[in-house]
DORO-506635 format. One record per residue: x, y, z of N, C-alpha, C in turn; residue number from 1. Coordinates in pm, 1 decimal, padded with zeros to 6 digits. Example, Ala and Ser with C-alpha at 12.3 -4.5 7.8 and 13.67 -1.06 7.14 Angstrom:
2
+----------+----------+----------+----------+----------+----------+----------+----------+----------+-----+
:       nu :       nv :       nw :      cau :      cav :      caw :       cu :       cv :       cw : pos :
+----------+----------+----------+----------+----------+----------+----------+----------+----------+-----+
:  01319.0 : -00569.0 :  00780.0 :  01230.0 : -00450.0 :  00780.0 :  01320.0 : -00330.0 :  00780.0 :   1 :
:  01285.0 : -00225.0 :  00708.0 :  01367.0 : -00106.0 :  00714.0 :  01290.0 :  00003.0 :  00787.0 :   2 :
+----------+----------+----------+----------+----------+----------+----------+----------+----------+-----+
END
This chain:
120
+----------+----------+----------+----------+----------+----------+----------+----------+----------+-----+
:       nu :       nv :       nw :      cau :      cav :      caw :       cu :       cv :       cw : pos :
+----------+----------+----------+----------+----------+----------+----------+----------+----------+-----+
:  00083.8 : -00118.2 :  00000.0 :  00000.0 :  00000.0 :  00000.0 :  00088.0 :  00124.1 :  00000.0 :   1 :
:  00025.8 :  00236.5 : -00015.2 :  00102.4 :  00361.4 : -00018.4 :  00162.0 :  00393.9 :  00118.1 :   2 :
:  00102.3 :  00340.4 :  00225.4 :  00155.0 :  00365.2 :  00359.2 :  00259.1 :  00261.1 :  00398.6 :   3 :
:  00297.1 :  00174.7 :  00302.8 :  00396.7 :  00069.1 :  00325.8 :  00353.3 : -00028.5 :  00434.9 :   4 :
:  00226.2 : -00055.2 :  00443.0 :  00176.2 : -00152.4 :  00539.2 :  00170.7 : -00289.6 :  00473.4 :   5 :
:  00177.5 : -00390.3 :  00554.0 :  00169.9 : -00525.9 :  00502.1 :  00027.3 : -00554.4 :  00457.7 :   6 :
:  00015.2 : -00622.3 :  00345.7 : -00117.2 : -00657.7 :  00296.8 : -00143.7 : -00807.4 :  00307.4 :   7 :
: -00042.9 : -00884.7 :  00348.6 : -00060.4 : -01029.2 :  00365.6 :  00028.4 : -01075.5 :  00480.0 :   8 :
: -00012.2 : -01184.1 :  00541.8 :  00067.8 : -01240.9 :  00649.5 :  00190.6 : -01310.1 :  00592.7 :   9 :
:  00291.5 : -01320.5 :  00673.4 :  00412.1 : -01392.5 :  00633.8 :  00380.0 : -01540.9 :  00618.5 :  10 :
:  00451.2 : -01610.6 :  00530.7 :  00425.0 : -01754.3 :  00512.3 :  00479.5 : -01835.9 :  00628.8 :  11 :
:  00401.6 : -01843.5 :  00733.3 :  00443.2 : -01914.9 :  00853.7 :  00424.3 : -02064.8 :  00837.0 :  12 :
:  00496.9 : -02144.8 :  00913.1 :  00474.8 : -02289.8 :  00911.8 :  00331.1 : -02322.4 :  00952.1 :  13 :
:  00280.6 : -02438.9 :  00911.2 :  00140.3 : -02473.0 :  00938.1 :  00100.5 : -02466.0 :  01085.1 :  14 :
:  00190.0 : -02502.3 :  01174.2 :  00155.0 : -02501.1 :  01315.8 :  00145.5 : -02360.5 :  01373.8 :  15 :
:  00188.5 : -02258.7 :  01299.5 :  00179.7 : -02120.0 :  01344.5 :  00076.6 : -02038.6 :  01266.4 :  16 :
:  00008.3 : -02099.8 :  01170.1 : -00083.6 : -02025.5 :  01083.9 : -00194.1 : -01954.3 :  01160.0 :  17 :
: -00247.5 : -02014.6 :  01264.4 : -00359.4 : -01954.4 :  01337.1 : -00314.2 : -01852.3 :  01441.2 :  18 :
: -00185.9 : -01821.4 :  01445.4 : -00136.2 : -01729.0 :  01546.6 : -00147.7 : -01582.7 :  01502.8 :  19 :
: -00198.7 : -01557.5 :  01384.5 : -00212.1 : -01421.0 :  01336.0 : -00094.1 : -01381.8 :  01250.2 :  20 :
: -00083.7 : -01255.6 :  01222.1 :  00020.6 : -01204.4 :  01133.1 :  00142.3 : -01164.4 :  01215.3 :  21 :
:  00209.9 : -01261.9 :  01272.9 :  00323.3 : -01238.2 :  01360.7 :  00447.1 : -01299.7 :  01297.5 :  22 :
:  00556.9 : -01227.8 :  01298.8 :  00682.4 : -01281.9 :  01247.9 :  00755.7 : -01346.0 :  01363.7 :  23 :
:  00776.4 : -01476.7 :  01352.8 :  00850.3 : -01548.8 :  01455.2 :  00999.1 : -01534.9 :  01424.8 :  24 :
:  01075.2 : -01486.4 :  01519.7 :  01218.9 : -01469.6 :  01500.0 :  01291.8 : -01598.6 :  01533.0 :  25 :
:  01393.6 : -01627.2 :  01454.3 :  01477.1 : -01743.4 :  01475.7 :  01580.3 : -01709.1 :  01582.4 :  26 :
:  01604.2 : -01802.4 :  01673.2 :  01702.6 : -01779.0 :  01779.0 :  01844.9 : -01780.9 :  01725.3 :  27 :
:  01867.9 : -01842.3 :  01611.1 :  02002.7 : -01858.2 :  01557.0 :  02029.7 : -01757.1 :  01446.6 :  28 :
:  02038.5 : -01632.6 :  01480.2 :  02077.4 : -01532.9 :  01383.2 :  01970.0 : -01431.0 :  01350.5 :  29 :
:  01853.4 : -01438.4 :  01411.4 :  01751.1 : -01338.9 :  01390.1 :  01674.4 : -01351.6 :  01260.0 :  30 :
:  01688.8 : -01464.1 :  01188.4 :  01613.2 : -01483.5 :  01065.1 :  01469.1 : -01520.0 :  01099.5 :  31 :
:  01373.9 : -01463.2 :  01027.0 :  01233.7 : -01499.7 :  01054.7 :  01205.2 : -01643.1 :  01012.4 :  32 :
:  01119.6 : -01708.0 :  01085.4 :  01080.7 : -01845.6 :  01059.1 :  00975.7 : -01847.6 :  00948.6 :  33 :
:  00998.8 : -01928.1 :  00844.9 :  00908.4 : -01936.3 :  00730.7 :  00868.0 : -02081.3 :  00705.3 :  34 :
:  00762.6 : -02098.3 :  00627.5 :  00712.8 : -02230.1 :  00590.1 :  00808.1 : -02295.8 :  00489.9 :  35 :
:  00816.5 : -02428.4 :  00495.1 :  00906.1 : -02502.6 :  00406.7 :  00870.0 : -02480.1 :  00259.8 :  36 :
:  00743.1 : -02463.3 :  00229.4 :  00702.2 : -02436.9 :  00090.6 :  00757.8 : -02303.2 :  00041.5 :  37 :
:  00761.3 : -02204.1 :  00128.4 :  00819.4 : -02075.0 :  00093.4 :  00967.4 : -02091.7 :  00060.4 :  38 :
:  01037.9 : -02169.6 :  00142.3 :  01180.3 : -02193.1 :  00117.7 :  01202.3 : -02268.2 : -00013.4 :  39 :
:  01115.4 : -02363.4 : -00045.1 :  01128.0 : -02436.6 : -00171.3 :  01107.5 : -02343.7 : -00290.7 :  40 :
:  01013.8 : -02251.1 : -00280.0 :  00994.2 : -02153.8 : -00387.4 :  01115.6 : -02062.9 : -00402.2 :  41 :
:  01172.2 : -02022.4 : -00289.9 :  01293.2 : -01939.2 : -00294.7 :  01408.7 : -02015.7 : -00359.0 :  42 :
:  01421.5 : -02144.2 : -00324.8 :  01527.1 : -02226.7 : -00383.5 :  01505.4 : -02243.6 : -00533.2 :  43 :
:  01380.8 : -02256.7 : -00575.3 :  01349.8 : -02268.9 : -00717.3 :  01390.5 : -02142.3 : -00793.6 :  44 :
:  01368.4 : -02026.6 : -00733.0 :  01401.7 : -01901.1 : -00800.2 :  01549.0 : -01864.6 : -00787.8 :  45 :
:  01617.4 : -01921.1 : -00688.7 :  01759.3 : -01892.6 : -00666.9 :  01827.7 : -02021.2 : -00621.4 :  46 :
:  01897.2 : -02087.7 : -00713.4 :  01959.4 : -02218.0 : -00683.1 :  02063.1 : -02210.1 : -00571.8 :  47 :
:  02109.5 : -02091.5 : -00537.5 :  02208.6 : -02078.6 : -00431.0 :  02144.9 : -02039.1 : -00297.6 :  48 :
:  02012.9 : -02047.6 : -00287.6 :  01942.3 : -02013.6 : -00164.0 :  01993.6 : -02101.3 : -00050.1 :  49 :
:  02005.6 : -02043.9 :  00066.6 :  02062.5 : -02113.0 :  00182.1 :  01975.8 : -02232.5 :  00223.5 :  50 :
:  02034.6 : -02351.1 :  00223.3 :  01960.9 : -02473.4 :  00254.0 :  01938.8 : -02493.4 :  00403.1 :  51 :
:  02017.0 : -02429.3 :  00487.6 :  01998.6 : -02445.2 :  00631.9 :  01858.9 : -02400.6 :  00675.5 :  52 :
:  01810.3 : -02291.8 :  00617.1 :  01676.4 : -02243.0 :  00650.6 :  01569.6 : -02341.5 :  00603.6 :  53 :
:  01589.3 : -02394.0 :  00484.2 :  01493.1 : -02487.9 :  00426.1 :  01483.2 : -02616.4 :  00506.6 :  54 :
:  01596.7 : -02665.4 :  00555.7 :  01601.1 : -02794.0 :  00625.0 :  01583.9 : -02782.3 :  00775.9 :  55 :
:  01555.4 : -02663.7 :  00824.3 :  01529.4 : -02644.6 :  00966.3 :  01397.4 : -02715.0 :  01001.6 :  56 :
:  01398.2 : -02807.4 :  01098.3 :  01274.9 : -02879.5 :  01132.8 :  01159.6 : -02788.1 :  01172.6 :  57 :
:  01190.0 : -02669.5 :  01226.6 :  01084.6 : -02577.7 :  01270.5 :  01008.9 : -02514.0 :  01154.8 :  58 :
:  01057.5 : -02532.4 :  01030.6 :  00981.8 : -02482.1 :  00916.2 :  00867.8 : -02577.1 :  00879.6 :  59 :
:  00863.5 : -02694.1 :  00946.8 :  00760.1 : -02794.3 :  00920.2 :  00680.7 : -02828.6 :  01045.3 :  60 :
:  00750.4 : -02844.3 :  01158.0 :  00687.2 : -02892.8 :  01280.1 :  00730.0 : -02809.0 :  01399.5 :  61 :
:  00649.8 : -02812.1 :  01503.2 :  00683.0 : -02735.0 :  01623.2 :  00792.1 : -02802.9 :  01705.5 :  62 :
:  00822.7 : -02928.2 :  01676.6 :  00927.1 : -03001.8 :  01748.2 :  01061.5 : -02977.8 :  01680.3 :  63 :
:  01152.7 : -02901.8 :  01741.9 :  01280.7 : -02872.2 :  01677.2 :  01373.7 : -02992.6 :  01668.7 :  64 :
:  01335.3 : -03105.1 :  01728.5 :  01418.5 : -03225.8 :  01723.1 :  01360.0 : -03333.3 :  01631.5 :  65 :
:  01260.1 : -03298.2 :  01551.6 :  01198.7 : -03393.2 :  01458.8 :  01258.6 : -03371.6 :  01319.8 :  66 :
:  01356.3 : -03454.6 :  01285.3 :  01431.4 : -03436.9 :  01161.5 :  01382.1 : -03524.9 :  01047.9 :  67 :
:  01266.2 : -03587.5 :  01062.5 :  01218.6 : -03680.8 :  00960.8 :  01206.9 : -03615.4 :  00823.8 :  68 :
:  01124.2 : -03514.0 :  00812.0 :  01103.1 : -03452.6 :  00681.5 :  01228.7 : -03380.2 :  00632.5 :  69 :
:  01302.4 : -03319.7 :  00722.9 :  01423.8 : -03247.9 :  00683.5 :  01523.8 : -03341.6 :  00617.7 :  70 :
:  01544.3 : -03459.3 :  00676.0 :  01641.3 : -03553.9 :  00620.1 :  01595.4 : -03604.9 :  00484.0 :  71 :
:  01469.6 : -03642.9 :  00474.0 :  01419.3 : -03694.9 :  00346.1 :  01418.3 : -03586.2 :  00238.7 :  72 :
:  01386.0 : -03464.5 :  00277.1 :  01389.2 : -03353.3 :  00182.7 :  01532.1 : -03328.2 :  00134.7 :  73 :
:  01628.9 : -03337.2 :  00223.8 :  01768.4 : -03319.8 :  00184.6 :  01811.3 : -03427.9 :  00086.0 :  74 :
:  01768.0 : -03550.7 :  00107.1 :  01803.6 : -03658.0 :  00014.1 :  01743.2 : -03633.3 : -00123.8 :  75 :
:  01622.6 : -03581.3 : -00130.1 :  01561.4 : -03547.7 : -00258.9 :  01638.0 : -03434.1 : -00324.9 :  76 :
:  01673.8 : -03333.0 : -00247.5 :  01749.0 : -03219.7 : -00303.2 :  01886.2 : -03262.9 : -00352.8 :  77 :
:  01951.2 : -03353.3 : -00280.9 :  02080.5 : -03405.7 : -00327.1 :  02064.7 : -03478.1 : -00460.4 :  78 :
:  01956.1 : -03553.7 : -00474.6 :  01930.7 : -03624.5 : -00600.5 :  01907.3 : -03526.3 : -00715.5 :  79 :
:  01861.7 : -03405.9 : -00682.7 :  01839.6 : -03301.9 : -00783.3 :  01962.9 : -03213.3 : -00801.2 :  80 :
:  02077.2 : -03258.0 : -00750.5 :  02207.7 : -03190.7 : -00764.0 :  02220.1 : -03060.2 : -00686.6 :  81 :
:  02147.9 : -03047.0 : -00577.3 :  02172.6 : -02936.3 : -00485.3 :  02275.8 : -02985.9 : -00385.6 :  82 :
:  02389.3 : -02919.0 : -00381.5 :  02497.2 : -02970.6 : -00298.0 :  02561.7 : -02864.0 : -00211.2 :  83 :
:  02499.5 : -02750.5 : -00194.7 :  02563.5 : -02641.3 : -00121.8 :  02527.0 : -02636.7 :  00027.2 :  84 :
:  02500.5 : -02752.5 :  00085.3 :  02484.0 : -02761.9 :  00231.0 :  02621.5 : -02791.9 :  00290.2 :  85 :
:  02659.2 : -02722.6 :  00395.3 :  02791.5 : -02742.5 :  00453.7 :  02804.8 : -02883.4 :  00511.6 :  86 :
:  02928.4 : -02931.8 :  00517.6 :  02955.2 : -03065.4 :  00572.8 :  02905.0 : -03074.8 :  00716.2 :  87 :
:  02922.7 : -02967.8 :  00792.7 :  02878.4 : -02967.0 :  00931.9 :  02726.1 : -02979.4 :  00941.3 :  88 :
:  02654.0 : -02903.0 :  00861.8 :  02507.7 : -02910.5 :  00863.6 :  02459.4 : -03047.1 :  00816.3 :  89 :
:  02527.1 : -03102.2 :  00716.6 :  02492.0 : -03234.2 :  00666.1 :  02512.9 : -03338.9 :  00774.8 :  90 :
:  02625.2 : -03329.8 :  00845.7 :  02653.9 : -03422.6 :  00954.0 :  02553.7 : -03411.3 :  01068.3 :  91 :
:  02517.4 : -03289.0 :  01103.2 :  02418.5 : -03267.6 :  01209.6 :  02284.6 : -03326.7 :  01169.5 :  92 :
:  02246.0 : -03307.0 :  01045.2 :  02119.4 : -03360.8 :  00995.1 :  02118.4 : -03513.4 :  01002.3 :  93 :
:  02226.1 : -03576.9 :  00955.9 :  02235.2 : -03723.3 :  00958.5 :  02234.8 : -03778.1 :  01101.1 :  94 :
:  02318.5 : -03723.4 :  01185.8 :  02328.9 : -03777.7 :  01321.4 :  02203.5 : -03750.0 :  01403.5 :  95 :
:  02141.2 : -03635.6 :  01381.4 :  02018.5 : -03603.9 :  01455.9 :  01905.1 : -03697.6 :  01417.8 :  96 :
:  01891.3 : -03723.8 :  01288.1 :  01785.0 : -03814.7 :  01244.4 :  01814.9 : -03957.4 :  01288.7 :  97 :
:  01941.8 : -03998.0 :  01281.9 :  01978.9 : -04131.9 :  01328.1 :  01951.9 : -04147.1 :  01477.8 :  98 :
:  01982.7 : -04046.6 :  01555.7 :  01955.6 : -04051.5 :  01699.8 :  01806.0 : -04058.0 :  01726.5 :  99 :
:  01728.1 : -03985.0 :  01647.7 :  01582.8 : -03988.5 :  01662.6 :  01530.4 : -04129.4 :  01633.8 : 100 :
:  01579.3 : -04191.5 :  01528.0 :  01536.3 : -04327.2 :  01494.6 :  01579.1 : -04426.9 :  01601.1 : 101 :
:  01702.6 : -04413.0 :  01648.9 :  01752.5 : -04504.5 :  01751.7 :  01671.8 : -04493.4 :  01880.5 : 102 :
:  01632.1 : -04371.6 :  01916.3 :  01553.7 : -04353.7 :  02038.6 :  01415.0 : -04416.8 :  02027.2 : 103 :
:  01367.6 : -04436.9 :  01904.8 :  01239.5 : -04502.6 :  01880.9 :  01255.6 : -04654.1 :  01865.6 : 104 :
:  01379.2 : -04704.6 :  01881.7 :  01404.1 : -04847.6 :  01869.4 :  01425.6 : -04893.6 :  01726.2 : 105 :
:  01440.7 : -04800.8 :  01635.2 :  01460.2 : -04833.8 :  01493.9 :  01608.3 : -04823.7 :  01457.0 : 106 :
:  01692.6 : -04897.8 :  01527.1 :  01836.6 : -04885.4 :  01508.7 :  01881.0 : -04928.8 :  01369.3 : 107 :
:  01807.6 : -05021.9 :  01305.1 :  01845.0 : -05062.7 :  01169.3 :  01834.1 : -04944.7 :  01072.9 : 108 :
:  01728.6 : -04865.3 :  01089.0 :  01711.3 : -04748.0 :  01004.8 :  01811.3 : -04638.9 :  01042.0 : 109 :
:  01849.0 : -04633.0 :  01168.5 :  01951.5 : -04536.7 :  01209.7 :  02084.3 : -04568.6 :  01140.9 : 110 :
:  02115.9 : -04697.2 :  01130.0 :  02237.2 : -04737.7 :  01057.9 :  02226.9 : -04697.8 :  00911.1 : 111 :
:  02110.2 : -04719.3 :  00850.8 :  02088.1 : -04680.0 :  00711.4 :  02112.6 : -04530.4 :  00692.2 : 112 :
:  02061.9 : -04449.6 :  00782.8 :  02081.4 : -04304.4 :  00773.3 :  02229.3 : -04270.7 :  00786.2 : 113 :
:  02298.5 : -04336.2 :  00878.9 :  02440.7 : -04306.5 :  00898.3 :  02525.9 : -04351.0 :  00780.2 : 114 :
:  02476.9 : -04442.3 :  00701.1 :  02549.4 : -04480.5 :  00578.3 :  02554.6 : -04367.0 :  00477.0 : 115 :
:  02470.9 : -04265.9 :  00494.8 :  02470.5 : -04149.1 :  00406.5 :  02568.2 : -04041.7 :  00454.0 : 116 :
:  02635.2 : -04066.1 :  00563.8 :  02729.9 : -03968.2 :  00619.1 :  02848.7 : -03952.8 :  00524.0 : 117 :
:  02878.0 : -03829.6 :  00480.9 :  02987.3 : -03809.3 :  00385.2 :  03125.3 : -03824.9 :  00447.4 : 118 :
:  03138.4 : -03794.6 :  00576.0 :  03267.8 : -03802.0 :  00643.6 :  03275.6 : -03931.5 :  00722.7 : 119 :
:  03352.2 : -04028.3 :  00675.1 :  03360.9 : -04157.9 :  00741.7 :  03432.2 : -04145.9 :  00875.5 : 120 :
+----------+----------+----------+----------+----------+----------+----------+----------+----------+-----+
END
């Protein structure tokens, strides 16, 4: 608008949609929290878009330790030749998801996830 007011709410994750037009700040650097679909659109328009924001579990679920979708999404992105995730972030993603699976008693799947670890 001419008064520079917002005309639409920010694309918040689904679990925050009913909270109104509030920008949730990220604790790790002050970046606003956005929906995973928004990040995918940004990645589509800019292949060098930062993958850490896209793969943050809080862009999908309110549980910051639920790495299920983040890990599977990263594997799909890798298959599409997106490779600009840092080794450290990749390692954190793998080990966090493996630990989550192991805590659920799915140690065989945790081993499968760890087989994707780039740093032996």
